[in-house]
C-alpha positions as semicolon CSV with decimal commas, in nm:
position;residue;x (nm);y (nm);z (nm)
1;X;3,901;9,255;9,527
2;X;3,831;9,563;9,775
3;X;3,896;9,319;10,053
4;X;4,236;9,176;9,934
5;X;4,350;9,566;9,888
6;X;4,219;9,647;10,234
7;X;4,418;9,342;10,354
8;X;4,747;9,458;10,185
9;X;4,717;9,799;10,299
10;X;4,676;9,710;10,671
11;X;4,945;9,445;10,637
12;X;5,193;9,671;10,460
13;X;5,099;9,944;10,749
14;X;5,187;9,712;10,998
15;X;5,508;9,569;10,846
16;X;5,661;9,910;10,735
17;X;5,468;10,204;10,934
18;X;5,460;10,037;11,244
19;X;5,739;9,796;11,243
20;X;6,052;9,944;11,043
21;X;5,952;10,296;11,103
22;X;5,902;10,230;11,471
23;X;6,228;10,088;11,482
24;X;6,379;10,392;11,334
25;X;6,172;10,640;11,513
26;X;6,241;10,441;11,821
27;X;6,642;10,451;11,765
28;X;6,614;10,814;11,684
29;X;6,425;10,892;12,005
30;X;6,658;10,680;12,212
31;X;6,977;10,873;12,055
32;X;6,780;11,192;12,138
33;X;6,717;11,087;12,485
34;X;7,070;10,989;12,556
35;X;7,183;11,350;12,459
36;X;6,909;11,508;12,614
37;X;7,094;11,727;12,862
38;X;6,791;11,956;13,004
39;X;6,627;11,596;13,104
40;X;6,945;11,520;13,314
41;X;6,957;11,871;13,449
42;X;6,583;11,841;13,557
43;X;6,658;11,499;13,717
44;X;6,943;11,623;13,909
45;X;6,746;11,933;14,036
46;X;6,461;11,692;14,139
47;X;6,699;11,479;14,339
48;X;6,934;11,754;14,487
49;X;6,720;11,850;14,792
50;X;6,727;11,491;14,895
51;X;7,059;11,370;14,823
52;X;7,280;11,619;15,039
53;X;7,615;11,765;14,959
54;X;7,771;11,407;14,972
55;X;7,511;11,252;14,773
56;X;7,523;11,528;14,520
57;X;7,900;11,477;14,473
58;X;7,843;11,109;14,469
59;X;7,566;11,153;14,193
60;X;7,815;11,362;13,984
61;X;8,086;11,107;13,992
62;X;7,842;10,835;13,890
63;X;7,730;11,040;13,614
64;X;8,070;11,112;13,499
65;X;8,150;10,735;13,516
66;X;7,865;10,643;13,304
67;X;7,939;10,907;13,047
68;X;8,297;10,793;13,039
69;X;8,175;10,429;12,994
70;X;7,957;10,521;12,720
71;X;8,240;10,718;12,547
72;X;8,457;10,439;12,564
73;X;8,196;10,208;12,411
74;X;8,147;10,460;12,119
75;X;8,519;10,489;12,075
76;X;8,550;10,087;12,064
77;X;8,266;10,057;11,812
78;X;8,425;10,328;11,585
79;X;8,776;10,138;11,619
80;X;8,611;9,831;11,522
81;X;8,428;9,978;11,201
82;X;8,761;10,114;11,115
83;X;8,962;9,792;11,143
84;X;8,683;9,610;10,953
85;X;8,712;9,869;10,652
86;X;9,100;9,819;10,647
87;X;9,052;9,453;10,636
88;X;8,814;9,462;10,372
89;X;9,026;9,698;10,160
90;X;9,325;9,451;10,206
91;X;9,107;9,150;10,082
92;X;8,990;9,361;9,785
93;X;9,389;9,463;9,714
94;X;9,471;9,099;9,737
95;X;9,215;9,002;9,494
96;X;9,317;9,274;9,266
97;X;9,691;9,169;9,299
98;X;9,579;8,795;9,213
99;X;9,369;8,894;8,909
100;X;9,691;9,115;8,789
101;X;9,925;8,813;8,839
102;X;9,686;8,590;8,634
103;X;9,676;8,846;8,377
104;X;10,052;8,894;8,377
105;X;10,121;8,508;8,366
106;X;9,872;8,482;8,034
107;X;10,057;8,757;7,882
108;X;10,387;8,576;7,973
109;X;10,255;8,268;7,792
110;X;10,178;8,475;7,476
111;X;10,526;8,615;7,478
112;X;10,681;8,267;7,554
113;X;10,464;8,146;7,223
114;X;10,595;8,450;7,029
115;X;10,957;8,375;7,133
116;X;10,936;8,016;7,013
117;X;10,798;8,117;6,699
118;X;11,076;8,365;6,643
119;X;11,341;8,101;6,733
120;X;11,167;7,864;6,490
121;X;11,209;8,105;6,217
122;X;11,578;8,180;6,279
123;X;11,643;7,807;6,286
124;X;11,447;7,770;5,946
125;X;11,663;8,045;5,795
126;X;11,966;7,829;5,879
127;X;11,812;7,556;5,673
128;X;11,715;7,326;5,990
129;X;11,443;7,192;6,151
130;X;11,371;7,250;6,510
131;X;11,552;7,000;6,697
132;X;11,802;6,908;6,421
133;X;12,155;6,883;6,521
134;X;12,352;7,161;6,305
135;X;12,675;7,039;6,404
136;X;12,653;6,691;6,290
137;X;12,785;6,669;5,900
138;X;12,650;6,472;5,639
139;X;12,837;6,194;5,471
140;X;12,992;6,418;5,199
141;X;13,108;6,668;5,469
142;X;12,821;6,922;5,435
143;X;12,563;7,069;5,691
144;X;12,211;6,900;5,647
145;X;11,952;7,156;5,518
146;X;11,589;7,131;5,591
147;X;11,397;6,916;5,362
148;X;11,269;7,074;5,032
149;X;11,503;7,345;5,085
150;X;11,846;7,401;4,878
151;X;12,148;7,534;5,049
152;X;12,305;7,867;4,956
153;X;12,588;8,087;5,092
154;X;12,347;8,295;5,290
155;X;12,213;8,017;5,496
156;X;12,527;7,796;5,529
157;X;12,690;7,777;5,848
158;X;13,062;7,925;5,837
159;X;13,274;7,656;6,031
160;X;13,535;7,924;6,110
161;X;13,283;8,065;6,350
162;X;13,317;7,877;6,658
163;X;13,044;8,057;6,844
164;X;12,795;7,953;6,554
165;X;12,902;7,578;6,610
166;X;12,979;7,521;6,984
167;X;12,678;7,470;7,190
168;X;12,895;7,593;7,506
169;X;12,946;7,957;7,400
170;X;13,138;8,068;7,709
171;X;13,346;7,766;7,741
172;X;13,461;7,802;7,386
173;X;13,552;8,146;7,450
174;X;13,782;8,050;7,723
175;X;13,953;7,799;7,484
176;X;14,015;8,078;7,255
177;X;14,143;8,313;7,555
178;X;14,369;8,038;7,670
179;X;14,508;7,957;7,324
180;X;14,776;8,242;7,403
181;X;14,798;8,206;7,769
182;X;15,147;8,216;7,944
183;X;15,148;8,104;8,304
184;X;15,281;8,383;8,546
185;X;15,585;8,331;8,748
186;X;15,465;8,211;9,071
187;X;15,588;8,280;9,429
188;X;15,705;7,948;9,536
189;X;15,914;8,047;9,860
190;X;15,627;8,230;10,043
191;X;15,508;8,054;10,369
192;X;15,194;8,005;10,524
193;X;15,271;8,247;10,789
194;X;15,413;8,488;10,513
195;X;15,068;8,451;10,330
196;X;14,857;8,537;10,639
197;X;15,097;8,845;10,737
198;X;15,095;8,962;10,367
199;X;14,731;8,923;10,308
200;X;14,648;9,105;10,651
201;X;14,833;9,397;10,545
202;X;14,705;9,397;10,186
203;X;14,351;9,388;10,323
204;X;14,416;9,659;10,564
205;X;14,644;9,877;10,354
206;X;14,420;9,879;10,022
207;X;14,087;9,761;10,106
208;X;14,010;9,907;10,464
209;X;13,955;9,564;10,587
210;X;14,100;9,444;10,929
211;X;14,118;9,090;11,020
212;X;14,282;8,914;11,317
213;X;14,552;8,670;11,301
214;X;14,345;8,388;11,435
215;X;14,054;8,444;11,168
216;X;14,300;8,410;10,892
217;X;14,485;8,118;11,032
218;X;14,160;7,931;11,046
219;X;14,045;8,052;10,699
220;X;14,393;7,939;10,517
221;X;14,406;7,617;10,738
222;X;14,050;7,517;10,627
223;X;14,189;7,499;10,255
224;X;14,384;7,181;10,366
225;X;14,104;6,969;10,483
226;X;13,775;7,049;10,284
227;X;13,683;7,221;9,947
228;X;13,384;7,380;10,137
229;X;13,424;7,674;10,382
230;X;13,141;7,831;10,575
231;X;13,179;8,163;10,709
232;X;12,884;8,251;10,944
233;X;12,803;8,519;11,203
234;X;12,621;8,841;11,229
235;X;12,589;9,082;10,933
236;X;12,832;9,327;10,863
237;X;13,146;9,172;11,002
238;X;13,322;9,110;10,680
239;X;13,222;8,752;10,590
240;X;13,176;8,799;10,212
241;X;13,461;9,087;10,203
242;X;13,708;8,807;10,346
243;X;13,713;8,566;10,037
244;X;13,635;8,859;9,800
245;X;13,964;9,054;9,891
246;X;14,131;8,716;9,914
247;X;14,081;8,677;9,540
248;X;14,223;9,037;9,491
249;X;14,514;8,962;9,680
250;X;14,596;8,655;9,471
251;X;14,507;8,872;9,156
252;X;14,231;8,625;9,044
253;X;13,875;8,792;9,134
254;X;13,651;8,567;9,318
255;X;13,334;8,470;9,148
256;X;13,009;8,542;9,359
257;X;12,723;8,346;9,319
258;X;12,412;8,522;9,497
259;X;12,195;8,247;9,632
260;X;11,843;8,309;9,570
261;X;11,534;8,170;9,740
262;X;11,423;7,991;9,430
263;X;11,728;7,765;9,392
264;X;11,626;7,405;9,386
265;X;11,889;7,208;9,166
266;X;12,210;7,201;9,020
267;X;12,128;7,397;8,721
268;X;12,168;7,715;8,955
269;X;12,531;7,663;8,952
270;X;12,613;7,489;8,603
271;X;12,333;7,582;8,364
272;X;12,122;7,370;8,157
273;X;12,075;7,232;7,794
274;X;11,832;7,387;7,585
275;X;11,687;7,117;7,359
276;X;11,517;7,388;7,135
277;X;11,801;7,600;7,066
278;X;12,076;7,325;7,091
279;X;12,252;7,566;7,335
280;X;12,378;7,508;7,688
281;X;12,311;7,815;7,903
282;X;12,622;7,845;8,102
283;X;12,660;8,011;8,437
284;X;12,948;8,219;8,515
285;X;13,020;7,950;8,793
286;X;13,081;7,678;8,514
287;X;13,294;7,944;8,295
288;X;13,509;8,000;8,633
289;X;13,532;7,617;8,683
290;X;13,619;7,554;8,323
291;X;13,877;7,837;8,309
292;X;14,043;7,693;8,653
293;X;14,133;7,394;8,423
294;X;14,361;7,572;8,225
295;X;14,555;7,744;8,516
296;X;14,758;7,691;8,845
297;X;14,588;8,004;9,023
298;X;14,357;7,952;9,346
299;X;14,002;8,015;9,247
300;X;13,726;8,094;9,481
301;X;13,351;8,061;9,447
302;X;13,154;8,265;9,692
303;X;12,804;8,128;9,783
304;X;12,664;8,418;9,905
305;X;12,393;8,400;10,159
306;X;12,399;8,013;10,076
307;X;12,131;7,920;10,333
308;X;11,849;8,170;10,171
309;X;11,774;7,845;10,000
310;X;11,816;7,485;10,098
311;X;12,200;7,436;10,056
312;X;12,149;7,022;10,039
313;X;11,904;7,089;9,734
314;X;12,145;7,293;9,474
315;X;12,464;7,178;9,626
316;X;12,385;6,801;9,705
317;X;12,546;6,697;9,379
318;X;12,870;6,897;9,468
319;X;12,871;6,741;9,814
320;X;12,875;6,396;9,709
321;X;13,138;6,456;9,422
322;X;13,374;6,649;9,645
323;X;13,365;6,380;9,907
324;X;13,521;6,106;9,668
325;X;13,852;6,002;9,798
326;X;14,015;6,020;9,448
327;X;14,007;6,363;9,257
328;X;13,989;6,169;8,929
329;X;13,627;6,103;9,025
330;X;13,559;6,481;9,066
331;X;13,334;6,438;8,780
332;X;13,001;6,634;8,677
333;X;12,806;6,530;8,393
334;X;12,682;6,840;8,169
335;X;12,530;6,678;7,848
336;X;12,450;6,310;7,760
337;X;12,612;6,336;7,410
338;X;12,940;6,438;7,241
339;X;12,970;6,678;6,967
340;X;13,310;6,748;6,770
341;X;13,273;7,120;6,845
342;X;13,263;7,084;7,231
343;X;13,532;7,244;7,449
344;X;13,852;7,093;7,478
345;X;13,847;6,994;7,844
346;X;13,504;6,832;7,832
347;X;13,529;6,463;7,772
348;X;13,210;6,247;7,684
349;X;13,000;6,568;7,780
350;X;13,145;6,570;8,112
351;X;13,384;6,810;8,316
352;X;13,621;6,723;8,573
353;X;13,604;6,959;8,862
354;X;13,932;7,183;8,912
355;X;14,164;7,091;9,192
356;X;14,233;7,461;9,251
357;X;13,877;7,582;9,312
358;X;13,719;7,621;9,668
359;X;13,385;7,699;9,752
360;X;13,294;7,975;10,032
361;X;12,961;7,980;10,163
362;X;12,848;8,279;10,384
363;X;12,571;8,236;10,635
364;X;12,321;8,461;10,825
365;X;12,130;8,269;11,081
366;X;11,794;8,461;11,099
367;X;11,422;8,384;11,037
368;X;11,468;8,452;10,662
369;X;11,701;8,150;10,621
370;X;11,701;7,776;10,649
371;X;11,889;7,579;10,898
372;X;12,183;7,419;10,738
373;X;12,188;7,046;10,818
374;X;12,440;6,821;10,956
375;X;12,511;6,670;10,597
376;X;12,644;7,016;10,507
377;X;12,833;7,118;10,831
378;X;12,988;6,757;10,828
379;X;13,151;6,811;10,507
380;X;13,252;7,188;10,575
381;X;13,484;7,362;10,807
382;X;13,235;7,661;10,952
383;X;13,417;7,963;11,065
384;X;13,262;8,200;11,297
385;X;13,289;8,594;11,223
386;X;13,121;8,770;11,486
387;X;13,352;9,042;11,568
388;X;13,445;9,342;11,345
389;X;13,832;9,370;11,292
390;X;14,033;9,637;11,471
391;X;14,221;9,911;11,303
392;X;14,561;9,876;11,277
393;X;14,868;10,071;11,082
394;X;14,966;9,853;10,779
395;X;15,238;9,927;10,536
396;X;15,143;9,921;10,149
397;X;15,142;9,562;10,037
398;X;15,161;9,433;9,688
399;X;14,954;9,136;9,549
400;X;15,075;8,773;9,566
401;X;15,098;8,541;9,259
402;X;15,034;8,186;9,443
403;X;15,008;7,853;9,277
404;X;14,766;7,583;9,442
405;X;15,046;7,320;9,407
406;X;15,266;7,517;9,606
407;X;14,991;7,574;9,863
408;X;14,882;7,220;9,881
409;X;15,271;7,118;9,902
410;X;15,282;7,339;10,205
411;X;14,985;7,157;10,355
412;X;15,163;6,831;10,281
413;X;15,477;6,936;10,442
414;X;15,267;7,044;10,742
415;X;15,094;6,719;10,783
416;X;15,446;6,540;10,820
417;X;15,586;6,804;11,035
418;X;15,317;6,894;11,282
419;X;15,129;6,551;11,260
420;X;14,879;6,542;11,530
421;X;15,030;6,370;11,856
422;X;14,956;6,043;11,950
423;X;14,844;6,161;12,281
424;X;14,593;6,415;12,153
425;X;14,458;6,138;11,915
426;X;14,434;5,901;12,241
427;X;14,258;6,190;12,425
428;X;14,016;6,232;12,144
429;X;13,930;5,879;12,140
430;X;13,851;5,889;12,484
431;X;13,654;6,209;12,458
432;X;13,467;6,020;12,177
433;X;13,371;5,732;12,408
434;X;13,255;5,973;12,667
435;X;13,037;6,168;12,415
436;X;12,890;5,863;12,293
437;X;12,812;5,722;12,635
438;X;12,667;6,065;12,768
439;X;12,527;6,223;12,460
440;X;12,473;5,940;12,209
441;X;12,681;6,132;11,952
442;X;13,014;6,020;11,777
443;X;13,288;6,203;11,611
444;X;13,291;5,985;11,280
445;X;13,568;5,923;11,055
446;X;13,507;6,215;10,826
447;X;13,573;6,428;11,123
448;X;13,878;6,260;11,249
449;X;14,028;6,285;10,895
450;X;13,948;6,669;10,868
451;X;14,119;6,692;11,203
452;X;14,419;6,529;11,091
453;X;14,431;6,762;10,802
454;X;14,324;7,092;10,940
455;X;14,538;7,077;11,286
456;X;14,867;7,032;11,110
457;X;14,791;7,311;10,863
458;X;14,674;7,557;11,174
459;X;14,998;7,498;11,333
460;X;15,186;7,571;11,004
461;X;14,998;7,895;10,999
462;X;15,118;7,984;11,336
463;X;14,860;7,833;11,569
464;X;14,898;7,557;11,847
465;X;14,783;7,221;11,828
466;X;14,559;7,227;12,127
467;X;14,369;7,550;11,986
468;X;14,325;7,365;11,664
469;X;14,178;7,053;11,842
470;X;13,976;7,312;12,055
471;X;13,831;7,487;11,737
472;X;13,732;7,135;11,567
473;X;13,584;6,992;11,878
474;X;13,367;7,309;11,928
475;X;13,251;7,360;11,569
476;X;13,226;7,020;11,447
477;X;13,107;6,815;11,769
478;X;12,970;7,028;12,022
479;X;12,763;7,200;11,769
480;X;12,566;6,882;11,708
481;X;12,426;6,956;12,087
482;X;12,190;7,214;11,987
483;X;11,982;6,932;11,818
484;X;11,923;6,762;12,136
485;X;11,697;6,850;12,430
486;X;11,936;7,086;12,668
487;X;11,700;7,039;12,965
488;X;11,786;6,683;12,978
489;X;12,161;6,723;12,941
490;X;12,209;7,020;13,168
491;X;12,387;6,804;13,425
492;X;12,584;6,602;13,144
493;X;12,713;6,926;13,008
494;X;12,850;7,042;13,352
495;X;13,019;6,675;13,366
496;X;13,157;6,738;13,006
497;X;13,322;7,083;13,117
498;X;13,483;6,874;13,395
499;X;13,601;6,621;13,182
500;X;13,779;6,863;12,941
501;X;13,939;7,047;13,244
502;X;14,069;6,702;13,394
503;X;14,201;6,575;13,062
504;X;14,303;6,869;12,884
505;X;14,388;7,121;13,157
506;X;14,184;7,423;13,297
507;X;14,363;7,650;13,053
508;X;14,305;7,469;12,737
509;X;13,997;7,405;12,522
510;X;13,854;7,741;12,634
511;X;13,644;7,775;12,294
512;X;13,467;7,453;12,362
513;X;13,422;7,518;12,732
514;X;13,293;7,881;12,643
515;X;13,036;7,701;12,396
516;X;12,901;7,469;12,671
517;X;12,864;7,729;12,914
518;X;12,641;7,937;12,671
519;X;12,427;7,629;12,629
520;X;12,386;7,601;12,971
521;X;12,263;7,960;13,026
522;X;12,002;7,856;12,726
523;X;11,820;7,619;12,946
């Protein structure tokens, strides 16, 4: 037994006393020797007699450099330790946040369960079972009650209360409001240039917004060729203010739908049917669409920051529907069944999109947004707003009462009066062949149709045909060049500029040429 104890004593003495303590003692002696100033002074004195003046100076410099190096090493070590501590703190905070999120999710689930229980209690008070249709009458004309329960005056539904019966509460309210609607007296004498001048003065005098004539010509002419208009450019140039103030000018406020990153499907625009409550959760956009079916006013829906989510996700169905050649086919399905208490302008659970509503999207191209695809751009008229309007004195201007039928009648008149010339169409066809040959891109029938609608309206608004063609070419065709490898088409771009000068004149198609020159500088 004594031998084992002696063995353990010697082992532990070697491990801890001579081992670990030796390490600690040696580290302490090392640090003490590093900062042993008297030893450095002694060394310096011992060698000063043999170094001479130059050697002493060189030795002092060397000592200083060594000290600076040691200080730098110590500083880096301290900096690394601080960074590590901050990193660990961030990791710990993230773990705490994840735990809090998980706890909140559990609480939300509990609250959802409680909400469902409360809704179930409310449904049972009406004498119904969850999922039972309260609006389908029994054979004797009464409303069915829950099994095992007798109907009484307190639980019986009052058929005079439309909000208790209609699953479309907001749309039913529109029906009630429109029952006594009297159409206003529309100004059917106003011209397209008159609308632009009047609105420009209205925006300047009453809202402090200043727009150039060209921007307003493009904006109004776009109404003639598409239902989707995209306003893009740098922030703060009045992209949202333009359609918003135009709605004020027409005495029919635009509805602003602020797009969210979470938007994924059509329910963000229209709403959805809740199978449990048997109610359709309507959006304000849907309410405005329904209201527009009663009136001839011009309605604007602003999709603010429309590319903060993927446009082709939440607006895909609208893009397809609005592309239908006949407006009778502009139909969106809301619910699969029909109830007798559904709003008046719904048929078979469907809504016909109003002819008098346009959709205005605003876009900021930055790192926080998604790129807008060709599918969207091809169906829209994109307008760049990159400059702030200059101040000008404007007279106080009243609002305008404008019917969409009069607006479209003016567009139709422009299409006959300012029809795109055969010479311009021929030049565009030749340009199409040139672009196909050198860039493997084509105009497409959709763009040609938009051009034939847009350019006459632009001329009718006070512009020129060549400028209208220039705008369409720049924003509908040349824009596609950005998706190509610019380094491989640099020479081809220079050739296209020469082609435009030769066939359209050096003083024409300036916007397209400037755009091509900017592309060259990007290479």
